[in-house]
C-alpha positions as CSV (number, residue, x, y, z in Angstrom):
1,M,4.6,20.4,-10.9
2,S,8.1,19.1,-10.3
3,H,10.3,16.5,-11.9
4,L,10.5,13.2,-10.0
5,V,14.2,13.0,-10.9
6,N,14.8,15.8,-8.4
7,T,13.7,13.5,-5.6
8,A,16.6,11.5,-4.1
9,L,15.9,7.8,-4.7
10,T,19.4,6.3,-4.5
11,T,18.7,3.2,-2.5
12,P,21.1,1.8,0.1
13,G,19.1,-1.4,0.2
14,S,17.1,-3.6,-2.1
15,V,13.4,-4.2,-2.4
16,V,12.2,-7.8,-2.7
17,V,8.6,-8.3,-3.8
18,V,7.0,-11.6,-3.0
19,G,3.7,-11.8,-4.8
20,S,1.5,-12.4,-7.8
21,I,2.3,-12.1,-11.5
22,N,-0.7,-11.9,-13.8
23,V,-1.9,-11.0,-17.3
24,D,-4.7,-8.5,-17.2
25,Q,-7.5,-9.0,-19.7
26,L,-8.6,-5.4,-19.9
27,I,-12.1,-4.7,-21.1
28,R,-13.4,-1.2,-21.5
29,V,-17.1,-0.4,-21.1
30,Q,-19.2,2.8,-21.0
31,R,-20.6,1.6,-17.7
32,H,-20.5,-1.6,-15.6
33,P,-23.4,-4.1,-16.3
34,K,-26.0,-4.8,-13.7
35,P,-26.5,-8.5,-12.6
36,G,-27.9,-10.4,-15.5
37,E,-27.3,-7.6,-18.0
38,T,-25.3,-7.9,-21.2
39,L,-23.4,-4.9,-22.6
40,I,-21.2,-4.2,-25.6
41,G,-17.7,-3.4,-24.7
42,T,-15.6,-0.8,-26.5
43,S,-12.2,-2.6,-26.5
44,M,-10.2,-5.5,-25.1
45,E,-6.4,-6.0,-24.7
46,F,-4.0,-8.2,-22.7
47,L,-1.5,-6.3,-20.5
48,P,1.0,-7.4,-17.8
49,G,-0.4,-7.2,-14.2
50,G,-0.6,-8.8,-10.8
51,K,-0.2,-6.9,-7.6
52,G,3.3,-8.3,-7.0
53,A,4.5,-7.5,-10.5
54,N,2.8,-4.1,-10.5
55,Q,4.5,-3.1,-7.3
56,A,7.9,-4.4,-8.5
57,V,7.6,-2.4,-11.7
58,A,6.5,0.8,-9.8
59,A,9.5,0.6,-7.4
60,A,12.0,-0.3,-10.1
61,Q,11.0,2.6,-12.3
62,L,11.5,5.0,-9.4
63,G,15.2,3.9,-9.1
64,A,15.0,1.0,-6.5
65,S,16.9,-2.2,-6.9
66,V,14.1,-4.8,-7.1
67,R,13.9,-8.6,-7.2
68,L,10.6,-10.4,-7.7
69,V,9.8,-13.8,-6.1
70,G,6.8,-15.4,-7.9
71,A,5.6,-17.9,-10.4
72,V,4.3,-18.0,-14.0
73,G,3.1,-20.8,-16.3
74,R,4.7,-22.5,-19.3
75,D,2.4,-20.6,-21.6
76,S,2.5,-17.6,-24.0
77,Q,0.9,-15.4,-21.4
78,A,4.1,-15.6,-19.3
79,T,5.9,-13.6,-22.0
80,V,3.2,-10.9,-21.8
81,A,3.3,-10.9,-17.9
82,S,7.1,-10.4,-17.9
83,A,7.5,-7.8,-20.6
84,I,7.5,-4.6,-18.5
85,L,9.2,-6.3,-15.6
86,T,12.1,-6.8,-18.0
87,S,12.2,-3.3,-19.4
88,A,11.9,-1.8,-15.9
89,G,15.0,-3.8,-14.8
90,V,13.3,-6.0,-12.2
91,D,15.5,-9.1,-11.4
92,Q,13.3,-12.1,-12.2
93,S,15.8,-14.8,-11.4
94,A,13.6,-16.0,-8.5
95,V,10.4,-16.3,-10.7
96,R,9.6,-20.0,-11.1
97,T,8.1,-21.5,-14.2
98,V,5.4,-24.1,-13.2
99,D,2.8,-26.3,-14.8
100,E,-0.2,-24.2,-13.8
101,P,-1.2,-21.4,-16.3
102,T,0.0,-17.8,-15.7
103,G,-2.4,-15.9,-13.4
104,L,-5.2,-14.0,-15.1
105,A,-7.1,-10.9,-14.0
106,L,-10.4,-10.0,-15.7
107,V,-10.5,-6.2,-15.5
108,S,-13.3,-4.0,-16.7
109,V,-13.0,-0.2,-16.7
110,D,-15.9,2.2,-17.3
111,D,-15.8,5.7,-18.8
112,H,-15.4,7.2,-15.3
113,G,-12.2,5.3,-14.6
114,E,-13.9,2.9,-12.1
115,N,-12.9,-0.7,-12.3
116,T,-14.0,-4.2,-11.3
117,I,-11.5,-7.0,-11.1
118,V,-11.8,-10.8,-10.9
119,V,-8.5,-12.7,-10.4
120,I,-7.8,-16.3,-11.4
121,P,-4.7,-17.2,-9.4
122,G,-3.2,-19.9,-11.7
123,A,0.5,-20.2,-11.0
124,N,0.3,-17.8,-8.1
125,A,-1.6,-20.4,-6.1
126,L,1.6,-22.5,-6.0
127,M,3.5,-19.7,-4.1
128,G,3.0,-21.3,-0.7
129,A,5.5,-21.7,2.1
130,E,7.7,-24.3,0.4
131,A,8.1,-22.2,-2.8
132,V,8.8,-19.0,-0.8
133,Q,11.3,-20.9,1.4
134,A,13.4,-21.6,-1.7
135,S,14.1,-17.8,-1.9
136,A,14.7,-17.4,1.8
137,G,18.2,-16.0,1.3
138,I,17.0,-13.4,-1.1
139,I,14.2,-12.3,1.2
140,A,16.5,-12.1,4.3
141,A,19.0,-9.9,2.4
142,A,16.3,-7.3,1.4
143,A,16.0,-3.9,3.1
144,V,12.3,-3.9,2.3
145,V,10.1,-7.0,1.6
146,V,6.8,-6.2,0.0
147,L,3.8,-8.6,0.3
148,Q,0.2,-8.6,-0.9
149,G,-2.9,-10.9,-0.6
150,E,-2.7,-12.6,-4.0
151,I,-0.6,-15.6,-3.0
152,P,-1.4,-18.3,-0.4
153,A,-1.5,-17.2,3.3
154,D,1.3,-19.6,4.2
155,G,3.5,-18.1,1.6
156,I,2.9,-14.6,2.9
157,A,3.6,-15.8,6.5
158,E,6.9,-17.6,5.4
159,A,8.1,-14.5,3.6
160,A,7.3,-12.3,6.6
161,R,9.1,-14.8,8.9
162,R,12.2,-14.9,6.7
163,A,12.4,-11.1,6.3
164,T,15.1,-9.3,8.4
165,G,14.4,-5.9,6.9
166,R,11.2,-3.9,6.8
167,V,8.0,-5.6,5.8
168,V,5.4,-3.7,3.7
169,L,2.2,-5.7,3.8
170,N,-0.4,-4.5,1.4
171,L,-3.2,-6.9,2.5
172,A,-5.2,-6.7,-0.7
173,P,-7.3,-8.6,-1.2
174,V,-7.8,-9.3,2.5
175,I,-7.2,-13.0,3.3
176,E,-7.0,-14.7,6.6
177,L,-3.6,-14.3,8.1
178,D,-2.3,-15.1,11.6
179,A,-2.0,-12.1,13.9
180,D,1.8,-12.4,14.2
181,T,2.2,-12.0,10.4
182,I,0.0,-9.0,10.3
183,R,1.9,-7.4,13.2
184,R,5.1,-8.0,11.4
185,A,4.0,-5.3,8.9
186,D,5.8,-2.0,9.1
187,P,3.7,-0.5,7.6
188,L,0.4,-2.3,6.9
189,V,-1.0,-0.6,3.8
190,V,-4.8,-0.9,3.4
191,N,-7.8,1.1,2.2
192,E,-10.8,1.8,4.4
193,H,-12.7,-1.4,3.6
194,E,-9.6,-3.5,4.0
195,A,-8.7,-1.9,7.3
196,A,-12.1,-2.8,8.7
197,L,-11.6,-6.4,7.6
198,V,-8.1,-6.6,9.1
199,L,-9.3,-5.1,12.4
200,A,-12.0,-7.8,12.5
201,Q,-9.3,-10.4,12.2
202,L,-7.1,-8.9,15.0
203,A,-10.0,-8.0,17.4
204,P,-12.9,-10.3,16.4
205,H,-14.9,-9.6,19.5
206,R,-15.0,-5.9,19.3
207,G,-17.0,-3.7,16.9
208,V,-15.4,-2.1,13.9
209,P,-15.5,1.7,13.8
210,T,-16.6,3.6,10.6
211,E,-14.5,6.7,11.1
212,D,-11.1,6.7,9.5
213,A,-9.2,8.2,12.5
214,E,-10.8,5.6,14.8
215,L,-9.9,2.8,12.4
216,V,-6.3,3.9,12.4
217,S,-6.2,4.3,16.2
218,R,-7.7,0.8,16.8
219,L,-5.3,-0.9,14.5
220,L,-2.4,0.6,16.3
221,E,-4.0,-0.4,19.6
222,V,-4.1,-4.1,18.6
223,G,-0.4,-4.2,17.7
224,V,0.1,-3.0,14.1
225,A,3.5,-1.3,14.2
226,S,2.7,1.4,11.6
227,L,-0.1,1.9,9.2
228,V,-0.9,3.6,5.9
229,L,-4.6,4.0,5.2
230,T,-5.2,4.9,1.6
231,L,-8.1,7.1,0.8
232,G,-8.1,7.2,-3.0
233,A,-8.5,10.7,-4.4
234,K,-8.4,12.1,-0.8
235,G,-4.8,10.9,-0.2
236,A,-3.8,8.8,2.8
237,I,-3.4,8.7,6.5
238,C,0.0,7.4,7.9
239,A,0.6,6.5,11.5
240,D,3.7,5.4,13.3
241,L,5.7,6.3,16.4
242,D,6.2,9.8,15.0
243,G,2.5,10.4,15.0
244,T,-0.5,10.3,12.7
245,N,-0.6,12.5,9.6
246,T,-3.1,13.1,6.8
247,V,-1.5,13.5,3.4
248,A,-3.6,15.1,0.6
249,S,-3.5,13.8,-2.9
250,P,-3.1,16.1,-6.0
251,T,-6.3,16.7,-7.8
252,V,-6.3,15.1,-11.2
253,V,-8.7,13.8,-13.9
254,A,-8.9,10.0,-13.4
255,V,-8.9,8.0,-16.6
256,D,-8.3,4.5,-15.1
257,S,-7.8,3.7,-11.4
258,A,-6.7,0.1,-12.0
259,G,-3.3,-0.5,-10.5
260,A,-3.0,3.0,-8.9
261,G,-2.8,1.4,-5.4
262,D,0.1,-0.8,-6.6
263,A,1.8,2.3,-7.9
264,F,1.4,3.8,-4.5
265,V,2.8,0.8,-2.7
266,G,5.8,0.5,-5.1
267,A,6.7,4.1,-4.6
268,L,6.3,3.8,-0.9
269,S,8.6,0.8,-0.8
270,A,11.2,2.4,-3.0
271,Q,11.3,5.4,-0.7
272,L,11.5,3.3,2.5
273,A,14.4,1.3,0.9
274,A,16.1,4.7,0.3
275,G,15.9,5.3,4.1
276,V,13.3,8.1,4.2
277,S,10.6,8.4,6.9
278,L,7.2,6.9,6.5
279,L,5.6,10.3,6.2
280,Q,8.0,11.4,3.5
281,A,7.4,8.1,1.6
282,V,3.7,8.6,1.7
283,R,4.0,12.2,0.4
284,L,5.7,10.9,-2.7
285,A,3.4,7.8,-3.0
286,V,0.2,9.8,-3.2
287,R,1.7,11.8,-6.1
288,V,2.7,8.6,-7.9
289,G,-0.8,7.2,-7.4
290,A,-2.3,10.4,-8.8
291,F,0.0,10.2,-11.8
292,A,-1.0,6.6,-12.5
293,V,-4.8,7.2,-12.7
294,Q,-4.3,9.8,-15.5
295,S,-3.7,7.1,-18.2
296,R,-4.9,3.7,-19.1
297,G,-3.5,0.4,-17.9
298,T,-1.6,-0.6,-14.8
299,Q,2.1,-1.0,-15.3
300,T,1.9,1.1,-18.5
301,S,0.7,4.1,-16.4
302,Y,3.5,4.2,-13.9
303,P,6.0,7.0,-13.8
304,T,9.8,6.8,-14.2
305,L,12.4,9.2,-12.8
306,V,12.1,11.5,-15.8
307,D,8.3,12.0,-15.5
308,V,6.6,15.0,-14.1
309,L,4.4,14.2,-11.0
310,P,1.3,16.2,-10.1
311,T,1.6,18.3,-7.0
312,V,-0.9,19.2,-4.2
313,N,-2.3,22.8,-4.6
314,A,-1.5,24.9,-1.6
């Protein structure tokens, strides 16, 4: 193991995350119910979440200068949603307060750490093109702009259009986007299932391969500038002009996988803002993702610069 603080993360540029802010209603169960089945849960709590907020916290706790563009409601849940953003030092001056309720994610986690998630967008549904345009100057000034699939498609497209720096597009969940917006990504960050859905959008009249290497190759063929294919416990594949590389993940005991992908994206974005290569960024990001699955919760499981990250066994 090594201390994360030994990894240089002094950022020459800022990270701007344009995305969702939620409260996670986290329910723990021994196993997930079958359709029509009722089970007794073991606990329930409300925690800050949302892919945008998660990624902002993850990047900020790793030393990046982070601003968040998003929306919350005029309700008590907004205070819950912003608590760790505030303690992590994320600039929330571009977070709007609107009349819709703060977004809610219903998360259930079983004893094996597997999760199911249902998201109610609430205020996030108002983050369309007009709302994003109000933060155009902030977005244009960022070294890295981070986007996900939990705000309206026209808001994502507007943010990508306004970006002058690098765009990290984590298209999760996969929603319909125009091809130009997807091709603006550098990198596109998706898992295997999401990669297949994105490829179907970009090349609708061709079959979708099932092999990871072929998925990566085909996405590059149809115009994706660079790609990170996340593989869970197996690590990730990254591909850009420097080539295609597989990066193994450390072996850890998973307690809760919720939010680990967002920890990965936040770490990746912080590293890219620091000016490192995509391959170097992915090598740190898989370790951060592995760290996150070892404890419960999303933002509460993310490392800081003083934490010890797991390493890949030689």
